[in-house]
C-alpha positions in Angstrom: -10.3 2.7 13.4 -7.1 4.7 13.0 -4.4 3.2 10.9 -0.8 4.3 10.0 -0.1 4.1 6.3 3.6 3.9 5.1 5.4 2.9 2.0 8.7 3.1 0.1 11.3 2.6 2.8 13.9 1.2 0.4 16.0 -0.2 3.3 16.0 3.1 5.2 14.3 2.7 8.5 15.8 5.4 10.7 12.8 7.7 10.3 10.4 5.2 11.8 10.6 6.6 15.4 9.7 10.1 14.1 6.8 8.7 12.1 5.5 6.8 15.1 5.8 9.9 17.3 3.7 12.0 14.9 1.2 9.2 14.4 0.3 8.7 18.0 -1.9 5.8 19.0 -3.0 3.7 16.0 -4.9 0.4 15.6 -2.5 -1.1 13.0 -0.3 -0.4 10.0 -0.8 -0.5 6.2 2.5 -1.1 4.6 2.3 -0.5 0.8 5.5 -2.0 -0.5 9.2 -1.3 -1.2 10.3 -2.4 2.3 13.7 -3.1 0.8 15.8 -1.8 -2.2 16.3 -5.0 -4.3 16.7 -7.0 -1.1 17.8 -8.7 1.0 14.3 -9.7 2.0 15.3 -10.7 5.5 16.2 -7.1 6.2 12.5 -6.3 6.2 12.0 -8.3 9.4 13.6 -5.4 11.3 11.0 -3.0 9.8 8.1 -5.3 10.6 9.2 -5.4 14.2 9.2 -1.6 14.5 5.6 -1.0 13.2 2.3 -1.1 15.2 0.5 -4.4 14.9 -1.3 -5.8 13.1 0.8 -5.0 10.1 -0.9 -5.6 6.7 1.9 -5.5 4.1 2.5 -6.0 0.4 5.7 -6.1 -1.6 6.7 -3.3 -3.9 8.4 -3.6 -7.3 11.8 -3.1 -5.7 11.3 -6.0 -3.3 12.4 -9.5 -4.4 9.5 -11.9 -4.8 10.7 -14.1 -1.9 9.7 -11.3 0.5 6.2 -12.7 0.4 7.5 -15.7 2.3 8.9 -13.4 5.0 5.6 -11.5 5.2 3.7 -14.8 5.7 6.1 -15.9 8.4 5.6 -12.7 10.2 1.8 -12.8 9.9 1.9 -9.6 7.9 1.1 -10.7 4.3 -1.8 -9.1 2.5 -0.5 -9.8 -1.1 -3.2 -11.7 -2.9 -4.9 -12.0 0.5 -7.7 -10.4 2.5 -8.0 -9.5 6.1 -11.0 -8.1 8.1 -10.5 -5.6 10.8 -13.4 -3.9 12.6 -15.9 -4.9 9.9 -13.7 -3.4 7.1 -12.1 -5.8 4.6 -8.6 -5.1 3.4 -7.2 -6.8 0.3 -3.7 -6.4 -1.2 -1.9 -6.6 -4.5 1.9 -6.1 -4.5 4.5 -5.4 -7.1 3.6 -2.9 -9.8 2.5 -2.6 -13.4 5.4 -2.8 -15.8 8.1 -0.2 -15.6 11.0 0.6 -18.0 13.5 -0.5 -15.4 12.8 -4.3 -15.2 12.5 -4.3 -11.4 12.1 -7.5 -9.5 8.4 -7.5 -8.8 6.3 -6.4 -11.8 2.9 -7.7 -13.0 1.1 -7.3 -16.3 -2.1 -5.3 -16.1 -4.1 -8.4 -16.9 -2.5 -10.2 -13.9 -3.3 -7.3 -11.5 -6.9 -7.2 -12.8 -7.5 -10.9 -12.4 -5.9 -11.2 -9.0 -7.9 -8.3 -7.6 -11.1 -9.4 -9.2 -10.6 -12.9 -7.6 -10.1 -11.4 -4.2 -13.3 -9.3 -4.6 -15.4 -12.4 -5.2 -15.2 -13.6 -1.6 -15.2 -10.4 0.5 -17.7 -8.3 2.2 -18.0 -4.5 1.9 -16.6 -2.0 2.7 -13.3 -2.8 1.2 -9.9 -1.0 1.2 -7.3 -1.9 -1.4 -3.6 -1.9 -0.5 -1.8 -1.6 -3.8 1.9 -0.6 -4.3 1.0 0.9 -7.7 -1.4 3.8 -7.6 -4.4 3.9 -9.9 -3.7 5.6 -13.2 -4.8 9.2 -13.0 -4.5 9.6 -9.2 -1.3 10.2 -7.2 0.8 8.7 -10.0 2.2 11.7 -11.9 5.9 11.9 -12.7 7.8 14.9 -14.0 6.5 15.9 -17.5 2.9 15.4 -16.4 2.9 11.7 -17.3 0.6 9.4 -15.4 2.2 6.0 -14.8 -0.2 4.2 -12.4 -2.1 1.0 -13.0 -4.9 1.0 -15.5 -6.4 -2.1 -13.8 -6.4 -0.6 -10.4 -8.1 2.5 -11.8 -10.8 0.4 -13.5 -11.5 -1.5 -10.3 -11.4 1.6 -8.0 -15.2 1.9 -7.7 -15.1 -1.3 -5.6 -13.2 0.4 -2.8 -13.8 3.1 -0.2 -10.1 3.8 -0.3 -6.9 2.8 -2.2 -3.6 3.1 -0.2 -0.7 3.0 -2.5 2.9 4.2 -3.0 5.5 3.5 -5.8 5.5 7.0 -7.3 7.5 9.1 -4.9 6.4 12.3 -6.6 2.8 11.3 -6.2 2.6 11.9 -2.5 -0.9 13.2 -1.6 -4.6 12.5 -1.2 -7.2 12.8 -3.8 -10.5 11.2 -5.0 -11.0 9.0 -8.0 -14.7 9.1 -8.4 -16.0 8.3 -4.9 -12.8 6.4 -3.9 -10.2 8.0 -1.7 -6.7 7.6 -3.0 -3.8 8.0 -0.5 -0.1 7.9 -1.4 1.7 8.6 1.9 5.0 9.5 0.2 8.4 8.0 0.9 8.8 6.8 4.5 12.6 6.8 3.9 12.4 10.6 4.3 9.8 10.6 7.1 6.5 10.8 5.1 3.4 8.8 6.2 -0.4 9.1 6.5 -3.2 8.4 8.9 -6.3 6.6 7.7 -9.5 7.0 9.8 -12.4 4.7 9.1 -15.6 5.0 11.1 -18.2 2.2 11.9 -20.2 3.2 8.8 -17.3 2.8 6.5 -16.6 6.5 6.0 -13.0 7.1 5.4 -10.7 10.1 5.7 -7.0 10.6 5.6 -4.2 13.1 6.5 -0.6 13.3 5.7 1.8 13.4 8.6 
C-alpha cells in the first residue's frame, strides 16, 4: 500500500499538482491538518477534491473546529475515528497540544492521551497514527533546539508502526522514536510531501518528495 502524506497547506493549494506529479500512483492520502489558515472551513472542500481518494484527514491547530463537520460530509474525517485499509488500521487525533498563540484547535495533553487511548481500545494491529502534533522528541524541534511536540503522543508511540504528523514546519523529516517511524512531510504550501509504503506484513517505510 502506497499512500501520499501531506500537511500544513494553510489555504495555499497551488502546489498540489506538482506534489501529485512527484507522487505518482498512490492508494490514498493521509492529510495531517492545517488545511486552512484560521478558516474558512469550506475552503478545504477544494483541497479534498484535489487529493487521491480515500482521503483520511484530521484538522490542525490553525483550522477552526467546525472543519470536522466538513471532513465528515466529505467522508474524509479521521479525527477521533479509525479506518481500516488493506489490513492496516489508521486512527487520528487533530488539533495540537497547547501553543503560546491560542490557535483555534488546541487540546490539553490529557485530552490527547485519553482520546487516543480510547481509539486504541477497539482496533486491530498494525496501527498508524495520524496526528497533527508530532511526538515530543521527534520531528518537533524549533529554532533554539526546543522540542515542542506532544508528550502524550510520544508516550503512546509504541502502539504504532508509524506516526504521520505535521504542525512544526521546521520539523520536516523522517526518524524513529523507539521502533515507531515518525514522518513529518513538511509544509505542502511550499510543495513538500512524503510517500508512506506499508507491506502486507505491516512493515513501513517512508520517503520525502
